[in-house]
N, C-alpha and C positions, 0 to 999 in steps of 0.2 A: 252543365256540359262544359265545365272548365277544361276537362281533359281534351276536348276537341280543339282548344286553342293551340295545342302542340301538334296537331295533326298535319301529316304530309299528304298532299293530294297525289293519288296514284293513277287516277283515271278521270277524264272529263269528256263527255260527249255532248255535242250541240247539233241543233238543226236550224232551220230558218227562223224559228221562234226563240232561239237562244239555248241556254243550258237545259238539258233534260236528264242528265245523269252525272252524278259526282260521287266519287269514291275516295275516301281519305282514311288514313290509319294512324294509330298511335301505338308505339311500342310499349309493352307492359314492363313491370319490374323484373319479372323472371325471363330468362332466355326463351325465345319462341312465343311469348305471349304477345298477341296483337289485338287491338280493338279497332274494328273497321266500321266507319260511318258511311251510310249510303243514302244519297238524296235521289229521288226519282220524281219527275214531273208527270202529271196525268197526260196521256195521249198515246198515239201510235208513232213509232220512230223509224228512221231510215235503216237501222240495223235489224228490223223485223220484230223487235220487242214492243210491248205495249204495257201501259199501266192504267189501272182504273181510278187511281187517285194520286195526288201529290203527297209524298210521304218521306219521312226520314226513319231509317232503321239503324240499329247497332247490332253487330255480330262480333262475338268473342271467339278468338282462335288460340289454340295451343298447337304450335307448329302449323301444319296444313289442315288441321281438323277443327271444324266449327264445334264449339262446346256449349254454345248458348247464344241468345240474342233476343231482341224484341223491338217492337215499334216504339219510336221516341215521340213522333209527332205526325199529325195529319193536317193538311191544309184545307180549310173550308173556302171554296171559291166564291160562295155566296156572300160571306162576311169579309173575306180577305184576311182572315186571321188563322194563325196556327193554333191547334189544340194539342198541348203537350201531355203525354202520359207519364205516370210515375213508375 
């Protein structure tokens, strides 16, 4: 995830327990290419959204159109460890 080191945070949402959603993006090599990373904590949130697990996703955009994406990691609350996917 070296690319994420160049990411710019575009949205952060917090509640009384702290950060529950983080969205950051990295511009691609071609005009209009964007890679967006999204972190979401497990729980029910003030904006009405909810998440059944703590996860990190990546979504690839060309202009305003999502052209792909996948799950990067899941947090195991029992072990306190992240499980990264390939």
